[in-house]
PyMOL CGO cylinders between C-alpha atoms (Angstrom):
from pymol import cmd
from pymol.cgo import CYLINDER

trace = [
    CYLINDER, 51.56, 122.12, 181.90, 52.02, 118.84, 179.98, 0.3, 1, 1, 1, 1, 1, 1,
    CYLINDER, 52.02, 118.84, 179.98, 49.30, 118.15, 177.42, 0.3, 1, 1, 1, 1, 1, 1,
    CYLINDER, 49.30, 118.15, 177.42, 48.84, 114.63, 176.00, 0.3, 1, 1, 1, 1, 1, 1,
    CYLINDER, 48.84, 114.63, 176.00, 46.87, 114.70, 172.74, 0.3, 1, 1, 1, 1, 1, 1,
    CYLINDER, 46.87, 114.70, 172.74, 44.79, 111.83, 171.40, 0.3, 1, 1, 1, 1, 1, 1,
    CYLINDER, 44.79, 111.83, 171.40, 44.02, 112.14, 167.68, 0.3, 1, 1, 1, 1, 1, 1,
    CYLINDER, 44.02, 112.14, 167.68, 42.85, 109.80, 164.91, 0.3, 1, 1, 1, 1, 1, 1,
    CYLINDER, 42.85, 109.80, 164.91, 43.14, 112.09, 161.83, 0.3, 1, 1, 1, 1, 1, 1,
    CYLINDER, 43.14, 112.09, 161.83, 45.40, 114.49, 160.09, 0.3, 1, 1, 1, 1, 1, 1,
    CYLINDER, 45.40, 114.49, 160.09, 46.06, 116.53, 163.20, 0.3, 1, 1, 1, 1, 1, 1,
    CYLINDER, 46.06, 116.53, 163.20, 45.28, 120.18, 162.27, 0.3, 1, 1, 1, 1, 1, 1,
    CYLINDER, 45.28, 120.18, 162.27, 44.02, 120.93, 165.80, 0.3, 1, 1, 1, 1, 1, 1,
    CYLINDER, 44.02, 120.93, 165.80, 47.13, 119.29, 167.17, 0.3, 1, 1, 1, 1, 1, 1,
    CYLINDER, 47.13, 119.29, 167.17, 49.23, 121.50, 164.96, 0.3, 1, 1, 1, 1, 1, 1,
    CYLINDER, 49.23, 121.50, 164.96, 47.46, 124.63, 166.21, 0.3, 1, 1, 1, 1, 1, 1,
    CYLINDER, 47.46, 124.63, 166.21, 48.25, 123.58, 169.80, 0.3, 1, 1, 1, 1, 1, 1,
    CYLINDER, 48.25, 123.58, 169.80, 51.85, 122.75, 169.05, 0.3, 1, 1, 1, 1, 1, 1,
    CYLINDER, 51.85, 122.75, 169.05, 52.30, 126.08, 167.30, 0.3, 1, 1, 1, 1, 1, 1,
    CYLINDER, 52.30, 126.08, 167.30, 50.75, 127.98, 170.23, 0.3, 1, 1, 1, 1, 1, 1,
    CYLINDER, 50.75, 127.98, 170.23, 53.09, 126.21, 172.65, 0.3, 1, 1, 1, 1, 1, 1,
    CYLINDER, 53.09, 126.21, 172.65, 56.15, 126.92, 170.56, 0.3, 1, 1, 1, 1, 1, 1,
    CYLINDER, 56.15, 126.92, 170.56, 55.16, 130.61, 170.30, 0.3, 1, 1, 1, 1, 1, 1,
    CYLINDER, 55.16, 130.61, 170.30, 54.58, 130.92, 174.05, 0.3, 1, 1, 1, 1, 1, 1,
    CYLINDER, 54.58, 130.92, 174.05, 50.89, 131.65, 173.63, 0.3, 1, 1, 1, 1, 1, 1,
    CYLINDER, 50.89, 131.65, 173.63, 50.24, 128.56, 175.76, 0.3, 1, 1, 1, 1, 1, 1,
    CYLINDER, 50.24, 128.56, 175.76, 52.30, 128.04, 178.85, 0.3, 1, 1, 1, 1, 1, 1,
    CYLINDER, 52.30, 128.04, 178.85, 52.40, 124.32, 178.13, 0.3, 1, 1, 1, 1, 1, 1,
    CYLINDER, 52.40, 124.32, 178.13, 53.98, 121.68, 175.98, 0.3, 1, 1, 1, 1, 1, 1,
    CYLINDER, 53.98, 121.68, 175.98, 52.57, 118.72, 174.09, 0.3, 1, 1, 1, 1, 1, 1,
    CYLINDER, 52.57, 118.72, 174.09, 54.30, 115.86, 175.87, 0.3, 1, 1, 1, 1, 1, 1,
    CYLINDER, 54.30, 115.86, 175.87, 52.90, 112.97, 173.77, 0.3, 1, 1, 1, 1, 1, 1,
    CYLINDER, 52.90, 112.97, 173.77, 50.53, 112.20, 170.91, 0.3, 1, 1, 1, 1, 1, 1,
    CYLINDER, 50.53, 112.20, 170.91, 48.55, 108.97, 170.84, 0.3, 1, 1, 1, 1, 1, 1,
    CYLINDER, 48.55, 108.97, 170.84, 46.48, 107.55, 167.97, 0.3, 1, 1, 1, 1, 1, 1,
    CYLINDER, 46.48, 107.55, 167.97, 44.43, 104.42, 167.27, 0.3, 1, 1, 1, 1, 1, 1,
    CYLINDER, 44.43, 104.42, 167.27, 45.38, 104.74, 163.56, 0.3, 1, 1, 1, 1, 1, 1,
    CYLINDER, 45.38, 104.74, 163.56, 48.91, 103.79, 162.52, 0.3, 1, 1, 1, 1, 1, 1,
    CYLINDER, 48.91, 103.79, 162.52, 48.95, 106.11, 159.49, 0.3, 1, 1, 1, 1, 1, 1,
    CYLINDER, 48.95, 106.11, 159.49, 47.36, 109.14, 161.32, 0.3, 1, 1, 1, 1, 1, 1,
    CYLINDER, 47.36, 109.14, 161.32, 48.72, 112.41, 160.07, 0.3, 1, 1, 1, 1, 1, 1,
    CYLINDER, 48.72, 112.41, 160.07, 48.77, 113.56, 163.74, 0.3, 1, 1, 1, 1, 1, 1,
    CYLINDER, 48.77, 113.56, 163.74, 51.54, 111.04, 164.49, 0.3, 1, 1, 1, 1, 1, 1,
    CYLINDER, 51.54, 111.04, 164.49, 53.60, 112.38, 161.55, 0.3, 1, 1, 1, 1, 1, 1,
    CYLINDER, 53.60, 112.38, 161.55, 53.13, 115.95, 162.75, 0.3, 1, 1, 1, 1, 1, 1,
    CYLINDER, 53.13, 115.95, 162.75, 54.27, 114.98, 166.26, 0.3, 1, 1, 1, 1, 1, 1,
    CYLINDER, 54.27, 114.98, 166.26, 57.36, 113.19, 165.06, 0.3, 1, 1, 1, 1, 1, 1,
    CYLINDER, 57.36, 113.19, 165.06, 58.28, 116.09, 162.75, 0.3, 1, 1, 1, 1, 1, 1,
    CYLINDER, 58.28, 116.09, 162.75, 58.15, 118.33, 165.88, 0.3, 1, 1, 1, 1, 1, 1,
    CYLINDER, 58.15, 118.33, 165.88, 60.23, 116.02, 167.97, 0.3, 1, 1, 1, 1, 1, 1,
    CYLINDER, 60.23, 116.02, 167.97, 57.26, 114.91, 170.12, 0.3, 1, 1, 1, 1, 1, 1,
    CYLINDER, 57.26, 114.91, 170.12, 56.87, 111.38, 171.25, 0.3, 1, 1, 1, 1, 1, 1,
    CYLINDER, 56.87, 111.38, 171.25, 54.18, 109.69, 169.04, 0.3, 1, 1, 1, 1, 1, 1,
    CYLINDER, 54.18, 109.69, 169.04, 52.42, 106.40, 169.83, 0.3, 1, 1, 1, 1, 1, 1,
    CYLINDER, 52.42, 106.40, 169.83, 50.21, 104.12, 167.81, 0.3, 1, 1, 1, 1, 1, 1,
    CYLINDER, 50.21, 104.12, 167.81, 48.06, 102.06, 170.19, 0.3, 1, 1, 1, 1, 1, 1,
    CYLINDER, 48.06, 102.06, 170.19, 45.81, 99.64, 168.34, 0.3, 1, 1, 1, 1, 1, 1,
    CYLINDER, 45.81, 99.64, 168.34, 42.39, 99.04, 169.76, 0.3, 1, 1, 1, 1, 1, 1,
    CYLINDER, 42.39, 99.04, 169.76, 39.97, 96.13, 169.54, 0.3, 1, 1, 1, 1, 1, 1,
    CYLINDER, 39.97, 96.13, 169.54, 36.31, 96.49, 168.66, 0.3, 1, 1, 1, 1, 1, 1,
    CYLINDER, 36.31, 96.49, 168.66, 35.44, 96.36, 172.36, 0.3, 1, 1, 1, 1, 1, 1,
    CYLINDER, 35.44, 96.36, 172.36, 33.91, 99.47, 173.91, 0.3, 1, 1, 1, 1, 1, 1,
    CYLINDER, 33.91, 99.47, 173.91, 36.40, 99.35, 176.84, 0.3, 1, 1, 1, 1, 1, 1,
    CYLINDER, 36.40, 99.35, 176.84, 39.69, 97.89, 175.64, 0.3, 1, 1, 1, 1, 1, 1,
    CYLINDER, 39.69, 97.89, 175.64, 41.56, 97.15, 178.83, 0.3, 1, 1, 1, 1, 1, 1,
    CYLINDER, 41.56, 97.15, 178.83, 44.88, 96.44, 177.17, 0.3, 1, 1, 1, 1, 1, 1,
    CYLINDER, 44.88, 96.44, 177.17, 44.83, 99.67, 175.27, 0.3, 1, 1, 1, 1, 1, 1,
    CYLINDER, 44.83, 99.67, 175.27, 43.81, 101.60, 178.36, 0.3, 1, 1, 1, 1, 1, 1,
    CYLINDER, 43.81, 101.60, 178.36, 46.66, 100.25, 180.34, 0.3, 1, 1, 1, 1, 1, 1,
    CYLINDER, 46.66, 100.25, 180.34, 49.05, 101.20, 177.52, 0.3, 1, 1, 1, 1, 1, 1,
    CYLINDER, 49.05, 101.20, 177.52, 47.56, 104.67, 177.45, 0.3, 1, 1, 1, 1, 1, 1,
    CYLINDER, 47.56, 104.67, 177.45, 48.06, 104.99, 181.22, 0.3, 1, 1, 1, 1, 1, 1,
    CYLINDER, 48.06, 104.99, 181.22, 51.67, 103.85, 180.88, 0.3, 1, 1, 1, 1, 1, 1,
    CYLINDER, 51.67, 103.85, 180.88, 52.39, 106.48, 178.23, 0.3, 1, 1, 1, 1, 1, 1,
    CYLINDER, 52.39, 106.48, 178.23, 50.57, 109.25, 180.12, 0.3, 1, 1, 1, 1, 1, 1,
    CYLINDER, 50.57, 109.25, 180.12, 52.45, 108.50, 183.36, 0.3, 1, 1, 1, 1, 1, 1,
    CYLINDER, 52.45, 108.50, 183.36, 55.86, 108.24, 181.67, 0.3, 1, 1, 1, 1, 1, 1,
    CYLINDER, 55.86, 108.24, 181.67, 55.34, 111.70, 180.17, 0.3, 1, 1, 1, 1, 1, 1,
    CYLINDER, 55.34, 111.70, 180.17, 53.84, 113.17, 183.37, 0.3, 1, 1, 1, 1, 1, 1,
    CYLINDER, 53.84, 113.17, 183.37, 50.73, 114.33, 181.48, 0.3, 1, 1, 1, 1, 1, 1,
    CYLINDER, 50.73, 114.33, 181.48, 48.66, 116.96, 183.34, 0.3, 1, 1, 1, 1, 1, 1,
    CYLINDER, 48.66, 116.96, 183.34, 45.73, 117.06, 181.01, 0.3, 1, 1, 1, 1, 1, 1,
    CYLINDER, 45.73, 117.06, 181.01, 44.43, 115.16, 178.03, 0.3, 1, 1, 1, 1, 1, 1,
    CYLINDER, 44.43, 115.16, 178.03, 43.05, 116.76, 174.86, 0.3, 1, 1, 1, 1, 1, 1,
    CYLINDER, 43.05, 116.76, 174.86, 40.98, 114.73, 172.40, 0.3, 1, 1, 1, 1, 1, 1,
    CYLINDER, 40.98, 114.73, 172.40, 41.51, 116.32, 169.04, 0.3, 1, 1, 1, 1, 1, 1,
    CYLINDER, 41.51, 116.32, 169.04, 39.55, 114.34, 166.53, 0.3, 1, 1, 1, 1, 1, 1,
    CYLINDER, 39.55, 114.34, 166.53, 39.97, 111.07, 168.44, 0.3, 1, 1, 1, 1, 1, 1,
    CYLINDER, 39.97, 111.07, 168.44, 37.36, 108.57, 167.23, 0.3, 1, 1, 1, 1, 1, 1,
    CYLINDER, 37.36, 108.57, 167.23, 37.35, 106.15, 170.16, 0.3, 1, 1, 1, 1, 1, 1,
    CYLINDER, 37.35, 106.15, 170.16, 36.14, 106.42, 173.74, 0.3, 1, 1, 1, 1, 1, 1,
    CYLINDER, 36.14, 106.42, 173.74, 38.70, 106.90, 176.48, 0.3, 1, 1, 1, 1, 1, 1,
    CYLINDER, 38.70, 106.90, 176.48, 38.93, 103.74, 178.57, 0.3, 1, 1, 1, 1, 1, 1,
    CYLINDER, 38.93, 103.74, 178.57, 37.66, 103.61, 182.13, 0.3, 1, 1, 1, 1, 1, 1,
    CYLINDER, 37.66, 103.61, 182.13, 41.15, 103.41, 183.79, 0.3, 1, 1, 1, 1, 1, 1,
    CYLINDER, 41.15, 103.41, 183.79, 42.23, 106.58, 182.01, 0.3, 1, 1, 1, 1, 1, 1,
    CYLINDER, 42.23, 106.58, 182.01, 38.96, 108.38, 182.54, 0.3, 1, 1, 1, 1, 1, 1,
    CYLINDER, 38.96, 108.38, 182.54, 39.00, 107.52, 186.26, 0.3, 1, 1, 1, 1, 1, 1,
    CYLINDER, 39.00, 107.52, 186.26, 42.52, 108.75, 186.84, 0.3, 1, 1, 1, 1, 1, 1,
    CYLINDER, 42.52, 108.75, 186.84, 42.26, 111.86, 184.77, 0.3, 1, 1, 1, 1, 1, 1,
    CYLINDER, 42.26, 111.86, 184.77, 38.59, 112.72, 185.55, 0.3, 1, 1, 1, 1, 1, 1,
    CYLINDER, 38.59, 112.72, 185.55, 37.85, 116.43, 184.96, 0.3, 1, 1, 1, 1, 1, 1,
    CYLINDER, 37.85, 116.43, 184.96, 41.20, 116.68, 183.06, 0.3, 1, 1, 1, 1, 1, 1,
    CYLINDER, 41.20, 116.68, 183.06, 40.10, 115.23, 179.79, 0.3, 1, 1, 1, 1, 1, 1,
    CYLINDER, 40.10, 115.23, 179.79, 38.87, 117.75, 177.21, 0.3, 1, 1, 1, 1, 1, 1,
    CYLINDER, 38.87, 117.75, 177.21, 37.36, 117.32, 173.80, 0.3, 1, 1, 1, 1, 1, 1,
    CYLINDER, 37.36, 117.32, 173.80, 36.84, 119.67, 170.88, 0.3, 1, 1, 1, 1, 1, 1,
    CYLINDER, 36.84, 119.67, 170.88, 33.74, 119.15, 168.71, 0.3, 1, 1, 1, 1, 1, 1,
    CYLINDER, 33.74, 119.15, 168.71, 32.94, 120.99, 165.45, 0.3, 1, 1, 1, 1, 1, 1,
    CYLINDER, 32.94, 120.99, 165.45, 29.36, 121.85, 166.22, 0.3, 1, 1, 1, 1, 1, 1,
    CYLINDER, 29.36, 121.85, 166.22, 27.19, 123.44, 168.86, 0.3, 1, 1, 1, 1, 1, 1,
    CYLINDER, 27.19, 123.44, 168.86, 26.48, 120.58, 171.29, 0.3, 1, 1, 1, 1, 1, 1,
    CYLINDER, 26.48, 120.58, 171.29, 24.21, 119.08, 172.27, 0.3, 1, 1, 1, 1, 1, 1,
    CYLINDER, 24.21, 119.08, 172.27, 23.18, 119.32, 168.60, 0.3, 1, 1, 1, 1, 1, 1,
    CYLINDER, 23.18, 119.32, 168.60, 25.02, 117.12, 166.08, 0.3, 1, 1, 1, 1, 1, 1,
    CYLINDER, 25.02, 117.12, 166.08, 26.98, 115.13, 168.60, 0.3, 1, 1, 1, 1, 1, 1,
    CYLINDER, 26.98, 115.13, 168.60, 27.22, 111.45, 169.46, 0.3, 1, 1, 1, 1, 1, 1,
    CYLINDER, 27.22, 111.45, 169.46, 28.46, 108.30, 167.76, 0.3, 1, 1, 1, 1, 1, 1,
    CYLINDER, 28.46, 108.30, 167.76, 29.31, 108.81, 164.08, 0.3, 1, 1, 1, 1, 1, 1,
    CYLINDER, 29.31, 108.81, 164.08, 29.22, 112.60, 164.38, 0.3, 1, 1, 1, 1, 1, 1,
    CYLINDER, 29.22, 112.60, 164.38, 32.74, 113.48, 163.29, 0.3, 1, 1, 1, 1, 1, 1,
    CYLINDER, 32.74, 113.48, 163.29, 34.49, 115.01, 160.34, 0.3, 1, 1, 1, 1, 1, 1,
    CYLINDER, 34.49, 115.01, 160.34, 32.37, 115.82, 157.33, 0.3, 1, 1, 1, 1, 1, 1,
    CYLINDER, 32.37, 115.82, 157.33, 29.37, 113.93, 158.81, 0.3, 1, 1, 1, 1, 1, 1,
    CYLINDER, 29.37, 113.93, 158.81, 28.89, 116.78, 161.30, 0.3, 1, 1, 1, 1, 1, 1,
    CYLINDER, 28.89, 116.78, 161.30, 28.76, 119.46, 158.69, 0.3, 1, 1, 1, 1, 1, 1,
    CYLINDER, 28.76, 119.46, 158.69, 26.37, 117.41, 156.42, 0.3, 1, 1, 1, 1, 1, 1,
    CYLINDER, 26.37, 117.41, 156.42, 24.07, 117.06, 159.43, 0.3, 1, 1, 1, 1, 1, 1,
    CYLINDER, 24.07, 117.06, 159.43, 24.16, 120.81, 160.11, 0.3, 1, 1, 1, 1, 1, 1,
    CYLINDER, 24.16, 120.81, 160.11, 23.20, 121.63, 156.48, 0.3, 1, 1, 1, 1, 1, 1,
    CYLINDER, 23.20, 121.63, 156.48, 20.52, 118.92, 156.34, 0.3, 1, 1, 1, 1, 1, 1,
    CYLINDER, 20.52, 118.92, 156.34, 18.89, 120.36, 159.50, 0.3, 1, 1, 1, 1, 1, 1,
    CYLINDER, 18.89, 120.36, 159.50, 18.71, 123.81, 158.01, 0.3, 1, 1, 1, 1, 1, 1,
    CYLINDER, 18.71, 123.81, 158.01, 20.62, 125.46, 160.91, 0.3, 1, 1, 1, 1, 1, 1,
    CYLINDER, 20.62, 125.46, 160.91, 21.47, 129.10, 160.52, 0.3, 1, 1, 1, 1, 1, 1,
    CYLINDER, 21.47, 129.10, 160.52, 24.62, 128.78, 162.60, 0.3, 1, 1, 1, 1, 1, 1,
    CYLINDER, 24.62, 128.78, 162.60, 27.01, 126.13, 163.80, 0.3, 1, 1, 1, 1, 1, 1,
    CYLINDER, 27.01, 126.13, 163.80, 30.28, 126.46, 165.69, 0.3, 1, 1, 1, 1, 1, 1,
    CYLINDER, 30.28, 126.46, 165.69, 32.71, 124.78, 168.09, 0.3, 1, 1, 1, 1, 1, 1,
    CYLINDER, 32.71, 124.78, 168.09, 32.27, 123.25, 171.47, 0.3, 1, 1, 1, 1, 1, 1,
    CYLINDER, 32.27, 123.25, 171.47, 35.00, 122.54, 174.05, 0.3, 1, 1, 1, 1, 1, 1,
    CYLINDER, 35.00, 122.54, 174.05, 33.85, 120.17, 176.74, 0.3, 1, 1, 1, 1, 1, 1,
    CYLINDER, 33.85, 120.17, 176.74, 34.93, 117.77, 179.40, 0.3, 1, 1, 1, 1, 1, 1,
    CYLINDER, 34.93, 117.77, 179.40, 34.21, 114.15, 178.63, 0.3, 1, 1, 1, 1, 1, 1,
    CYLINDER, 34.21, 114.15, 178.63, 32.05, 111.64, 180.40, 0.3, 1, 1, 1, 1, 1, 1,
    CYLINDER, 32.05, 111.64, 180.40, 31.24, 108.01, 179.59, 0.3, 1, 1, 1, 1, 1, 1,
    CYLINDER, 31.24, 108.01, 179.59, 29.16, 108.91, 176.52, 0.3, 1, 1, 1, 1, 1, 1,
    CYLINDER, 29.16, 108.91, 176.52, 30.16, 110.52, 173.25, 0.3, 1, 1, 1, 1, 1, 1,
    CYLINDER, 30.16, 110.52, 173.25, 29.95, 114.37, 173.34, 0.3, 1, 1, 1, 1, 1, 1,
    CYLINDER, 29.95, 114.37, 173.34, 27.90, 114.57, 176.53, 0.3, 1, 1, 1, 1, 1, 1,
    CYLINDER, 27.90, 114.57, 176.53, 30.31, 116.01, 179.04, 0.3, 1, 1, 1, 1, 1, 1,
    CYLINDER, 30.31, 116.01, 179.04, 30.03, 119.40, 180.68, 0.3, 1, 1, 1, 1, 1, 1,
    CYLINDER, 30.03, 119.40, 180.68, 30.34, 122.22, 178.15, 0.3, 1, 1, 1, 1, 1, 1,
    CYLINDER, 30.34, 122.22, 178.15, 33.14, 124.65, 178.94, 0.3, 1, 1, 1, 1, 1, 1,
    CYLINDER, 33.14, 124.65, 178.94, 33.01, 127.03, 176.00, 0.3, 1, 1, 1, 1, 1, 1,
    CYLINDER, 33.01, 127.03, 176.00, 31.32, 127.55, 172.63, 0.3, 1, 1, 1, 1, 1, 1,
    CYLINDER, 31.32, 127.55, 172.63, 31.73, 129.85, 169.65, 0.3, 1, 1, 1, 1, 1, 1,
    CYLINDER, 31.73, 129.85, 169.65, 29.45, 130.24, 166.70, 0.3, 1, 1, 1, 1, 1, 1,
    CYLINDER, 29.45, 130.24, 166.70, 30.09, 130.21, 162.96, 0.3, 1, 1, 1, 1, 1, 1,
    CYLINDER, 30.09, 130.21, 162.96, 27.33, 131.40, 160.52, 0.3, 1, 1, 1, 1, 1, 1,
    CYLINDER, 27.33, 131.40, 160.52, 25.96, 128.90, 158.01, 0.3, 1, 1, 1, 1, 1, 1,
    CYLINDER, 25.96, 128.90, 158.01, 25.85, 130.46, 154.54, 0.3, 1, 1, 1, 1, 1, 1,
    CYLINDER, 25.85, 130.46, 154.54, 23.20, 129.68, 151.95, 0.3, 1, 1, 1, 1, 1, 1,
    CYLINDER, 23.20, 129.68, 151.95, 26.04, 128.85, 149.54, 0.3, 1, 1, 1, 1, 1, 1,
    CYLINDER, 26.04, 128.85, 149.54, 27.68, 126.42, 151.89, 0.3, 1, 1, 1, 1, 1, 1,
    CYLINDER, 27.68, 126.42, 151.89, 28.62, 122.83, 150.95, 0.3, 1, 1, 1, 1, 1, 1,
    CYLINDER, 28.62, 122.83, 150.95, 29.69, 120.41, 153.71, 0.3, 1, 1, 1, 1, 1, 1,
    CYLINDER, 29.69, 120.41, 153.71, 33.27, 121.00, 152.57, 0.3, 1, 1, 1, 1, 1, 1,
    CYLINDER, 33.27, 121.00, 152.57, 33.16, 124.85, 152.65, 0.3, 1, 1, 1, 1, 1, 1,
    CYLINDER, 33.16, 124.85, 152.65, 31.45, 124.82, 156.01, 0.3, 1, 1, 1, 1, 1, 1,
    CYLINDER, 31.45, 124.82, 156.01, 34.02, 122.39, 157.41, 0.3, 1, 1, 1, 1, 1, 1,
    CYLINDER, 34.02, 122.39, 157.41, 36.81, 124.58, 156.26, 0.3, 1, 1, 1, 1, 1, 1,
    CYLINDER, 36.81, 124.58, 156.26, 35.39, 127.71, 157.96, 0.3, 1, 1, 1, 1, 1, 1,
    CYLINDER, 35.39, 127.71, 157.96, 34.58, 125.87, 161.18, 0.3, 1, 1, 1, 1, 1, 1,
    CYLINDER, 34.58, 125.87, 161.18, 38.06, 124.33, 161.28, 0.3, 1, 1, 1, 1, 1, 1,
    CYLINDER, 38.06, 124.33, 161.28, 39.69, 127.72, 160.84, 0.3, 1, 1, 1, 1, 1, 1,
    CYLINDER, 39.69, 127.72, 160.84, 37.68, 129.11, 163.80, 0.3, 1, 1, 1, 1, 1, 1,
    CYLINDER, 37.68, 129.11, 163.80, 38.24, 125.89, 165.82, 0.3, 1, 1, 1, 1, 1, 1,
    CYLINDER, 38.24, 125.89, 165.82, 42.07, 126.19, 165.65, 0.3, 1, 1, 1, 1, 1, 1,
    CYLINDER, 42.07, 126.19, 165.65, 41.98, 129.60, 167.21, 0.3, 1, 1, 1, 1, 1, 1,
    CYLINDER, 41.98, 129.60, 167.21, 39.14, 128.97, 169.66, 0.3, 1, 1, 1, 1, 1, 1,
    CYLINDER, 39.14, 128.97, 169.66, 40.77, 125.74, 170.91, 0.3, 1, 1, 1, 1, 1, 1,
    CYLINDER, 40.77, 125.74, 170.91, 43.98, 127.66, 171.79, 0.3, 1, 1, 1, 1, 1, 1,
    CYLINDER, 43.98, 127.66, 171.79, 41.99, 130.48, 173.44, 0.3, 1, 1, 1, 1, 1, 1,
    CYLINDER, 41.99, 130.48, 173.44, 40.02, 127.99, 175.56, 0.3, 1, 1, 1, 1, 1, 1,
    CYLINDER, 40.02, 127.99, 175.56, 43.03, 125.91, 176.48, 0.3, 1, 1, 1, 1, 1, 1,
    CYLINDER, 43.03, 125.91, 176.48, 44.72, 129.05, 177.68, 0.3, 1, 1, 1, 1, 1, 1,
    CYLINDER, 44.72, 129.05, 177.68, 41.90, 129.65, 180.10, 0.3, 1, 1, 1, 1, 1, 1,
    CYLINDER, 41.90, 129.65, 180.10, 41.81, 126.00, 181.17, 0.3, 1, 1, 1, 1, 1, 1,
    CYLINDER, 41.81, 126.00, 181.17, 45.54, 126.02, 181.94, 0.3, 1, 1, 1, 1, 1, 1,
    CYLINDER, 45.54, 126.02, 181.94, 45.22, 129.31, 183.86, 0.3, 1, 1, 1, 1, 1, 1,
    CYLINDER, 45.22, 129.31, 183.86, 42.46, 127.80, 185.92, 0.3, 1, 1, 1, 1, 1, 1,
    CYLINDER, 42.46, 127.80, 185.92, 44.32, 124.60, 186.63, 0.3, 1, 1, 1, 1, 1, 1,
    CYLINDER, 44.32, 124.60, 186.63, 47.51, 126.48, 187.49, 0.3, 1, 1, 1, 1, 1, 1,
    CYLINDER, 47.51, 126.48, 187.49, 45.65, 127.97, 190.42, 0.3, 1, 1, 1, 1, 1, 1,
    CYLINDER, 45.65, 127.97, 190.42, 45.12, 124.48, 191.89, 0.3, 1, 1, 1, 1, 1, 1,
    CYLINDER, 45.12, 124.48, 191.89, 47.23, 121.40, 192.50, 0.3, 1, 1, 1, 1, 1, 1,
    CYLINDER, 47.23, 121.40, 192.50, 47.95, 119.86, 189.12, 0.3, 1, 1, 1, 1, 1, 1,
    CYLINDER, 47.95, 119.86, 189.12, 48.53, 116.37, 190.42, 0.3, 1, 1, 1, 1, 1, 1,
    CYLINDER, 48.53, 116.37, 190.42, 46.15, 113.83, 188.99, 0.3, 1, 1, 1, 1, 1, 1,
    CYLINDER, 46.15, 113.83, 188.99, 44.49, 111.15, 191.13, 0.3, 1, 1, 1, 1, 1, 1,
    CYLINDER, 44.49, 111.15, 191.13, 47.08, 108.57, 192.22, 0.3, 1, 1, 1, 1, 1, 1,
]
cmd.load_cgo(trace, "trace")
């Protein structure tokens, strides 16, 4: 199973997936990493592991056709079976979403539908959790649709919110759980897809 990863940040979730693939925990390989940020740590991690890494700049438009076509070119050249959004801060373009529909997955560091949507990423999510007074937070793995964080939820796991938590301490504990839970969930996703034809829509 070839996994293409889209990431905008330092790439800790990407690293967890690469490590799981290398250890044989996932019967898969990361075939390419794509970022909208030239200096993204995720790209550096990919290159260090010998994985093809691509910076694809994007305009301010919601649906950047040129970027989407470049994404498709990369995905097709690496024969990607599924796409994982691991801290990717842009929407996937319509051409990619259409071709890989139901095969694009996102990990979100909260219990959707709470604390999702535009602007809800990184430390912002954990600040929102603390400000709301929630007793627990967690991680959500979901398919994507045309809107931020609104696709069908596949799996969730909870993380308690401590009275002593700061946004930073909460983020660290959620990330630690997210790395493990993402691999666990991907394993089930891959197992399910292996039972069917893995060809994407032509």
